[in-house]
Backbone bond lengths (Angstrom), bond angles and torsions (degrees), N, CA, C in turn:
res aa  C-N    CA-C-N  psi(-1)  N-CA   C-N-CA  omega(-1)  CA-C   N-CA-C  phi
1 M - - - 1.448 - - 1.512 108.57 -
2 T 1.318 117.23 139.72 1.452 120.83 -179.59 1.524 110.05 -76.05
3 E 1.309 112.18 156.47 1.463 116.45 178.63 1.520 109.93 -72.62
4 R 1.282 116.49 163.74 1.464 120.93 178.63 1.525 109.18 -75.03
5 K 1.300 115.41 151.28 1.453 120.72 179.54 1.520 109.38 -68.76
6 P 1.322 116.23 125.82 1.469 118.36 175.68 1.533 110.21 -62.33
7 F 1.295 115.49 143.89 1.458 121.44 -177.38 1.526 111.63 -60.93
8 S 1.318 117.47 -31.96 1.466 120.94 -175.61 1.528 112.79 -78.98
9 D 1.343 118.84 -19.97 1.468 121.40 -179.46 1.523 110.94 -85.72
10 S 1.328 114.81 149.39 1.465 118.75 172.76 1.535 107.90 -82.44
11 W 1.306 116.01 161.64 1.469 119.77 179.63 1.519 110.64 -61.40
12 D 1.335 117.12 -41.58 1.460 120.47 -178.41 1.531 111.04 -60.96
13 N 1.315 117.03 -48.26 1.468 120.18 -179.13 1.525 111.35 -63.89
14 W 1.300 117.17 -42.00 1.467 120.81 -177.98 1.533 110.86 -65.25
15 I 1.334 116.78 -43.44 1.472 120.69 179.10 1.520 110.84 -66.42
16 E 1.333 117.22 -44.27 1.469 120.40 178.46 1.524 111.25 -60.53
17 A 1.315 117.61 -38.56 1.467 120.83 178.46 1.531 109.85 -64.96
18 Q 1.318 118.00 -41.23 1.462 120.59 178.90 1.529 110.87 -64.77
19 I 1.337 117.12 -39.23 1.465 120.79 178.30 1.523 110.22 -65.04
20 R 1.320 117.53 -42.98 1.472 120.82 178.76 1.523 111.62 -60.05
21 V 1.338 116.86 -44.30 1.462 121.08 179.08 1.532 110.43 -61.71
22 A 1.329 116.77 -43.56 1.467 120.53 179.57 1.521 110.62 -65.36
23 M 1.334 118.24 -38.41 1.464 121.09 177.51 1.521 110.70 -64.84
24 D 1.327 116.84 -40.55 1.470 120.11 178.70 1.522 111.41 -63.39
25 R 1.330 116.91 -33.77 1.472 120.73 178.17 1.525 112.03 -79.34
26 G 1.341 118.38 -9.00 1.461 121.78 178.93 1.516 114.28 81.35
27 E 1.312 117.52 22.48 1.460 120.25 -176.37 1.529 113.29 -74.10
28 F 1.330 118.00 -11.61 1.457 120.69 179.61 1.531 112.30 -104.23
29 N 1.321 117.76 1.37 1.461 120.69 -172.13 1.522 114.25 -71.38
30 K 1.301 119.17 -35.24 1.466 120.66 -174.04 1.520 112.89 -117.60
31 L 1.310 116.94 37.62 1.460 120.95 176.61 1.529 109.68 -78.34
32 P 1.326 117.73 149.78 1.471 119.20 176.70 1.522 110.21 -60.20
33 G 1.316 116.73 135.51 1.457 121.28 179.45 1.511 113.66 83.73
34 H 1.330 118.40 5.53 1.472 122.03 -179.51 1.526 109.95 -58.71
35 G 1.318 116.83 125.67 1.449 121.80 178.23 1.518 114.17 84.28
36 K 1.318 118.35 0.32 1.465 121.80 -179.59 1.528 108.82 -103.63
37 P 1.334 116.54 152.74 1.470 118.23 178.18 1.523 111.11 -67.76
38 L 1.302 115.64 155.11 1.458 121.01 177.60 1.525 109.42 -66.97
39 P 1.328 117.47 136.69 1.466 118.36 177.88 1.523 110.22 -66.80
40 D 1.313 116.53 143.47 1.463 123.74 178.36 1.526 113.32 64.10
41 H 1.330 117.98 17.26 1.463 120.37 179.43 1.523 109.57 -66.95
42 G 1.295 117.14 131.41 1.452 122.64 177.96 1.515 113.93 90.39
43 Q 1.319 117.92 -2.11 1.450 120.35 178.32 1.526 109.23 -93.59
44 E 1.335 114.40 155.87 1.463 118.70 177.77 1.524 110.22 -66.41
45 F 1.317 115.92 152.37 1.454 120.70 178.28 1.517 109.68 -68.21
46 D 1.324 116.41 131.67 1.453 122.24 177.98 1.521 107.80 -114.80
47 P 1.337 118.64 114.35 1.464 119.79 -177.87 1.528 113.05 -65.49
48 M 1.324 118.28 -15.22 1.464 121.66 179.58 1.530 111.46 -101.72
49 W 1.331 117.89 20.35 1.470 120.70 -176.02 1.515 111.92 -58.49
50 W 1.311 117.55 -39.09 1.463 120.17 -176.09 1.522 111.21 -70.01
51 V 1.347 117.86 -33.28 1.461 120.80 178.09 1.522 109.62 -67.57
52 K 1.323 116.29 -42.97 1.460 120.33 -179.88 1.521 111.27 -65.78
53 Q 1.327 117.71 -41.51 1.464 120.22 177.63 1.520 111.23 -65.56
54 F 1.322 117.90 -39.86 1.463 121.35 178.16 1.519 110.76 -63.43
55 A 1.343 116.53 -45.39 1.465 120.25 -179.13 1.521 110.84 -63.47
56 A 1.323 117.63 -39.16 1.465 120.19 179.15 1.523 110.75 -70.01
57 R 1.318 117.21 -43.86 1.470 121.00 -177.46 1.522 111.60 -66.43
58 E 1.318 117.51 -42.61 1.457 122.01 -176.92 1.526 112.63 -91.34
59 Q 1.338 116.79 0.00 1.460 123.34 -178.60 1.530 111.34 53.55
60 V 1.315 114.22 47.53 1.460 121.71 179.50 1.523 108.26 -87.67
61 S 1.308 116.18 134.60 1.454 120.30 177.21 1.518 108.97 -100.38
62 I 1.305 115.50 134.56 1.456 119.48 178.03 1.527 110.50 -111.49
63 L 1.344 115.43 14.42 1.457 120.12 178.32 1.528 110.14 -81.40
64 P 1.319 116.85 152.66 1.464 118.97 171.04 1.525 109.46 -62.28
65 P 1.320 117.93 152.88 1.466 120.34 -175.87 1.528 114.23 -55.02
66 A 1.335 118.36 -36.88 1.468 120.70 -179.18 1.524 111.13 -64.52
67 L 1.329 117.13 -42.16 1.462 120.50 179.12 1.525 111.09 -71.22
68 E 1.324 116.58 -35.29 1.461 120.36 176.98 1.534 110.62 -62.27
69 L 1.323 116.89 -41.79 1.457 120.84 178.31 1.521 110.69 -64.83
70 R 1.325 116.87 -42.41 1.476 120.15 178.75 1.528 110.07 -61.73
71 R 1.324 116.99 -42.67 1.466 120.14 178.62 1.523 110.74 -64.72
72 K 1.321 117.17 -40.02 1.458 120.47 178.49 1.525 110.74 -63.95
73 A 1.331 117.31 -40.33 1.465 120.55 178.76 1.525 110.74 -63.32
74 E 1.333 117.03 -41.26 1.468 120.15 178.92 1.521 111.48 -64.36
75 T 1.320 117.85 -45.21 1.467 120.06 179.83 1.524 111.25 -67.80
76 E 1.321 116.74 -33.76 1.469 120.14 178.15 1.524 110.55 -67.18
77 L 1.331 118.37 -39.45 1.456 120.87 177.83 1.526 111.59 -64.82
78 V 1.326 117.15 -36.94 1.467 120.12 175.78 1.526 110.19 -66.17
79 A 1.328 117.19 -42.49 1.462 121.31 179.55 1.523 111.00 -65.44
80 I 1.325 117.31 -36.43 1.465 121.26 179.38 1.526 110.42 -63.87
81 G 1.313 117.42 -33.34 1.462 120.79 178.92 1.516 113.54 -62.53
82 K 1.310 117.52 -19.30 1.469 121.78 -178.02 1.524 112.95 -97.70
83 I 1.332 117.73 -2.82 1.466 121.25 -178.22 1.524 108.61 -82.94
84 A 1.321 117.11 142.04 1.464 121.67 -177.31 1.526 113.09 -94.37
85 D 1.322 119.35 -14.81 1.458 122.95 -173.18 1.529 110.41 -109.42
86 E 1.343 116.26 125.30 1.465 120.42 -178.33 1.521 112.23 -64.66
87 A 1.328 117.27 -36.68 1.467 119.99 179.33 1.530 110.54 -63.48
88 A 1.323 116.67 -38.91 1.470 120.39 177.79 1.528 110.51 -66.43
89 V 1.338 116.50 -37.55 1.466 120.58 177.41 1.520 109.60 -61.81
90 R 1.332 116.17 -46.12 1.465 119.87 -179.45 1.538 111.52 -64.08
91 R 1.339 117.37 -38.54 1.477 120.26 178.02 1.519 110.95 -63.31
92 R 1.337 116.67 -44.05 1.469 119.33 -179.22 1.523 111.31 -66.98
93 L 1.334 116.72 -37.70 1.461 119.53 177.34 1.521 111.08 -66.42
94 A 1.324 116.95 -38.73 1.478 120.18 178.09 1.525 110.16 -63.74
95 A 1.329 117.10 -41.83 1.463 120.38 178.46 1.525 110.89 -64.46
96 L 1.338 116.61 -41.75 1.465 120.42 178.54 1.523 110.86 -64.82
97 N 1.324 116.97 -42.40 1.469 120.39 177.73 1.525 111.55 -63.02
98 A 1.329 116.80 -38.39 1.463 119.72 177.70 1.526 110.63 -63.18
99 E 1.315 116.10 -40.96 1.461 119.73 179.12 1.529 111.29 -67.00
100 I 1.331 116.73 -40.54 1.474 120.51 177.85 1.527 109.91 -63.24
101 G 1.345 116.60 -44.15 1.462 120.24 179.50 1.512 112.22 -62.58
102 K 1.323 116.47 -43.39 1.468 120.39 179.12 1.528 110.50 -63.66
103 F 1.336 116.25 -42.50 1.464 120.17 -179.77 1.527 110.58 -62.73
104 N 1.338 116.45 -47.44 1.463 120.29 -178.13 1.526 111.78 -63.06
105 A 1.323 117.41 -27.68 1.463 120.62 -177.69 1.523 113.32 -86.98
106 T 1.333 118.48 -22.79 1.459 118.89 -170.03 1.513 116.39 -120.65
107 V 1.295 120.86 -32.16 1.468 121.55 -170.86 1.523 110.22 -75.60
108 L 1.312 114.80 128.24 1.454 121.00 -179.34 1.524 112.84 -115.41
109 E 1.327 117.68 -12.74 1.464 120.02 -175.99 1.519 111.09 -93.73
110 G 1.299 115.98 153.85 1.452 121.26 177.35 1.519 111.58 75.11
111 P 1.346 115.19 -174.47 1.467 118.19 -180.00 1.528 110.30 -68.39
112 S 1.325 115.11 150.96 1.467 118.59 179.17 1.523 109.31 -74.09
113 T 1.300 115.28 161.33 1.457 120.02 179.76 1.516 109.46 -111.21
114 N 1.310 115.73 145.21 1.455 120.41 173.90 1.530 109.27 -110.93
115 L 1.316 115.91 20.74 1.461 121.56 -179.95 1.526 108.41 -78.39
116 A 1.323 115.47 116.10 1.461 120.59 179.61 1.524 108.94 -95.27
117 K 1.323 114.91 163.96 1.463 119.42 175.93 1.522 109.17 -60.75
118 L 1.316 115.20 145.70 1.460 120.84 -178.70 1.525 110.24 -79.57
119 D 1.328 116.37 145.53 1.454 121.47 174.11 1.528 106.71 -79.28
120 V 1.324 116.40 107.95 1.469 121.71 -173.44 1.522 110.48 -60.93
121 D 1.329 117.78 -44.40 1.462 120.22 -177.93 1.529 111.64 -64.30
122 E 1.314 116.61 -37.51 1.467 120.48 178.91 1.534 110.79 -66.92
123 V 1.322 116.71 -44.35 1.467 120.18 179.79 1.530 110.13 -65.61
124 V 1.338 117.10 -40.06 1.465 120.56 178.96 1.528 110.34 -65.18
125 E 1.331 117.21 -37.87 1.468 119.88 178.29 1.529 110.81 -64.67
126 K 1.333 117.49 -42.34 1.468 120.62 175.35 1.527 110.17 -62.19
127 W 1.328 116.29 -39.17 1.465 121.15 179.28 1.531 109.80 -63.04
128 R 1.357 116.97 -42.79 1.473 120.68 178.76 1.520 111.15 -63.17
129 R 1.340 116.80 -44.47 1.482 119.59 179.91 1.525 110.58 -62.75
130 A 1.325 117.21 -40.78 1.472 119.84 179.08 1.534 110.35 -66.01
131 R 1.335 117.76 -36.54 1.464 120.97 178.20 1.512 111.37 -69.27
132 A 1.350 117.40 -34.08 1.467 121.13 -179.13 1.529 111.05 -69.06
133 T 1.344 116.67 -36.31 1.468 118.94 -178.68 1.522 111.82 -83.05
134 D 1.325 117.74 -27.14 1.468 121.48 -178.17 1.521 110.11 -134.51
135 P 1.346 118.68 72.79 1.478 118.85 179.75 1.521 110.34 -69.37
136 R 1.324 115.33 136.34 1.480 119.35 -178.08 1.468 110.24 -104.92
């Protein structure tokens, strides 16, 4: 525990003296981020910074369900392009189509979606052509 501030010292002098003593003991040498620039340094203050950090850390989506589904379909199509097995591609497309069908039949909140089920044979044919030009 630190000693009490002497009555004759100002707060600034007393705190600076404590910091100097801690620096001499090396207590600041191995702190996380030591020697790295401050994050967000030089950017304007954002009053919603904590909401954005929370959403990123917890992977919370604030999109309406229809837009979230569209984004999921786009990322799934990119991921399917990297799969080497046609049967796995067809399984993932079937799962995505099932999710699209369920969403179109049940979701009533937010904007409506015009996302239709994907044509599995068409997507697989595009996948085959992409594999033929760029075999991995």
